[in-house]
C-alpha positions in Angstrom: 19.7 -13.8 20.1 18.9 -14.4 16.4 15.7 -15.4 14.7 15.9 -18.2 12.2 14.1 -17.8 8.9 13.7 -20.5 6.3 15.9 -20.1 3.2 14.4 -21.1 -0.2 15.0 -20.6 -3.9 12.6 -19.6 -6.7 13.0 -23.2 -8.0 11.2 -24.4 -4.9 14.2 -25.8 -3.0 14.7 -25.3 0.8 18.3 -24.5 1.7 18.5 -24.4 5.5 17.9 -21.3 7.6 19.1 -17.7 7.7 19.7 -15.7 10.8 17.7 -12.5 11.3 17.8 -9.9 14.0 15.5 -10.3 17.0 15.3 -6.5 17.2 13.3 -6.6 13.9 11.6 -10.0 13.9 11.2 -10.7 17.6 9.7 -7.6 19.2 6.6 -7.2 21.3 3.5 -6.6 19.2 2.4 -2.9 19.4 -1.2 -2.8 18.1 -1.4 1.0 18.5 1.5 1.6 16.2 0.1 -0.8 13.7 -3.3 1.0 13.8 -1.7 4.4 13.3 0.6 3.3 10.5 -2.3 1.5 8.7 -4.5 4.6 9.1 -1.7 6.8 7.7 -1.1 4.5 4.6 -4.9 4.3 3.8 -5.4 8.1 4.1 -2.3 9.0 2.2 -3.4 6.7 -0.6 -6.5 8.9 -1.1 -6.0 11.6 -3.8 -8.2 14.4 -2.2 -9.4 15.5 -5.6 -13.2 15.6 -4.9 -14.5 18.9 -6.2 -17.9 20.7 -6.2 -18.9 24.0 -7.7 -20.1 26.9 -5.7 -22.8 29.3 -7.0 -20.2 31.5 -8.5 -18.7 28.6 -10.5 -21.9 27.1 -12.0 -22.6 28.5 -15.5 -25.6 30.6 -16.0 -27.7 32.5 -13.4 -26.5 35.9 -14.3 -29.9 37.4 -14.7 -32.5 37.9 -12.0 -35.2 35.3 -12.7 -38.1 37.7 -11.9 -38.6 41.1 -10.5 -38.2 41.6 -6.7 -41.8 42.5 -5.9 -45.3 42.0 -7.2 -45.2 38.4 -8.5 -46.3 36.7 -5.3 -43.3 34.5 -5.4 -40.3 34.4 -3.1 -37.6 36.8 -4.0 -34.7 35.2 -6.0 -31.5 36.7 -7.4 -30.2 33.8 -9.4 -31.2 30.4 -10.6 -27.9 29.0 -9.5 -28.6 29.6 -5.8 -27.8 26.5 -3.6 -31.5 26.4 -2.9 -32.3 25.7 -6.5 -32.0 22.4 -8.5 -28.9 22.8 -10.7 -27.5 25.4 -8.4 -24.2 25.6 -6.6 -23.2 23.5 -3.6 -22.8 25.0 -0.1 -19.7 23.9 1.8 -19.0 21.1 -0.7 -15.6 19.3 -0.9 -12.7 21.1 -2.7 -9.3 19.6 -3.9 -7.0 19.5 -0.9 -4.2 17.6 0.7 -5.5 15.1 3.2 -2.2 13.4 3.9 -1.0 12.8 7.5 2.4 12.1 8.9 3.9 10.1 11.7 7.3 10.3 13.2 9.9 7.9 11.9 10.3 6.0 15.2 6.6 5.1 15.3 6.7 4.0 11.6 9.7 1.7 12.2 8.0 0.3 15.3 4.9 -0.5 13.3 7.0 -2.3 10.6 8.9 -4.3 13.2 5.6 -5.3 14.9 4.1 -6.3 11.5 7.2 -8.4 10.6 7.1 -10.1 14.0 3.4 -10.8 13.6 4.1 -12.4 10.2 7.2 -14.3 11.2 5.6 -17.8 10.6 4.9 -16.9 6.9 8.3 -15.3 6.1 11.0 -17.0 4.0 14.2 -15.7 2.6 15.0 -16.0 -1.1 18.6 -17.0 -1.5 18.6 -15.3 -4.9 16.0 -13.6 -7.1 18.0 -14.0 -10.3 16.2 -15.7 -13.2 17.9 -16.8 -16.5 14.8 -15.7 -18.4 11.4 -14.1 -17.6 9.5 -17.4 -17.5 6.2 -17.2 -15.6 5.7 -21.0 -15.7 9.0 -21.6 -14.0 8.1 -19.3 -11.1 4.6 -20.8 -10.7 6.2 -24.3 -10.6 8.8 -23.2 -8.0 6.1 -21.7 -5.8 4.0 -24.8 -6.1 7.0 -26.9 -4.7 6.9 -24.6 -1.7 3.2 -25.3 -1.2 2.3 -21.8 -2.5 -0.7 -21.7 -4.9 -3.4 -19.5 -6.2 -5.3 -19.5 -2.9 -2.3 -17.6 -1.3 -1.5 -14.0 -1.5 2.3 -13.9 -2.1 4.5 -10.9 -1.5 8.1 -10.9 -2.9 10.3 -8.2 -1.5 13.4 -7.2 -3.5 16.2 -4.7 -3.1 15.7 -2.8 -6.4 13.6 -3.0 -9.5 16.5 -2.4 -11.9 18.4 -5.6 -10.9 15.3 -7.9 -11.0 13.8 -7.2 -14.4 13.3 -10.9 -15.3 11.5 -11.5 -12.0 9.2 -8.6 -12.5 8.3 -9.8 -16.0 7.8 -13.3 -14.9 5.5 -12.4 -12.0 3.4 -9.7 -13.5 0.9 -12.2 -15.0 0.5 -14.2 -11.7 -2.5 -12.7 -10.0 -1.7 -13.9 -6.5 1.9 -12.6 -6.5 3.0 -9.0 -5.8 6.5 -7.6 -6.0 7.6 -4.7 -3.8 11.0 -3.0 -3.4 12.1 -3.0 0.2 12.1 0.8 0.6 8.4 0.9 -0.4 7.3 -2.0 1.8 4.2 -1.0 3.8 2.6 -2.4 6.9 -0.5 -3.2 4.9 1.6 -5.3 2.4 3.0 -7.3 5.3 -0.3 -7.9 7.1 -2.4 -8.6 4.0 0.0 -11.3 2.6 -0.3 -15.0 3.5 3.3 -15.8 2.3 6.2 -13.4 2.2 9.5 -14.1 0.3 12.3 -11.6 1.1 15.4 -11.5 -1.0 18.6 -11.9 1.0 20.0 -8.5 0.0 16.6 -6.9 0.7 16.6 -8.5 4.2 19.9 -6.8 5.0 18.6 -3.4 3.9 15.3 -3.9 5.9 17.2 -4.7 9.1 19.5 -1.8 8.6 16.6 0.6 8.1 14.5 -0.7 11.0 17.3 -0.6 13.5 18.6 2.8 12.6 
């Protein structure tokens, strides 16, 4: 059984429907897979570059501040002790890799669940070709599809190289994001209120998620 997706153009015209695989757009929602995939994407987006200095890395403190005995004060060996203001940090963060991984089957399941959950807001772009990089033309076409500035629009393409005019036309539209299909994330799908998938990108997505 096939799922029917609405077919549209960038000029704002509706052109019937396109068949999509039920194995990609009609699966049972798996909330656990969505949670794990979202967690992986959020954590892997973190850089892990937080850095603090230990007492050996803080400049200064090479001389004992006062003699060991006879002053009435507590013994001290360095003014860069973690106990002192301006001293080193004990067990502070250091640059490290915090990325996590998931097996491919689980990631594909999460993407299928996200696409199924977003089925009502997905349309297929018959073509993404533009004669010129005109932002006004794209805004006008989206308006004809009842898509405005209150929406968060995601356009999925097959490659950046073959869609240069579209990239130039949409980069100044704050509510429109363009993603290549191979970099499409679960967060992108769930966070968008309208999703336009290029027909050639749809073929690649279905091939990848049914592999």
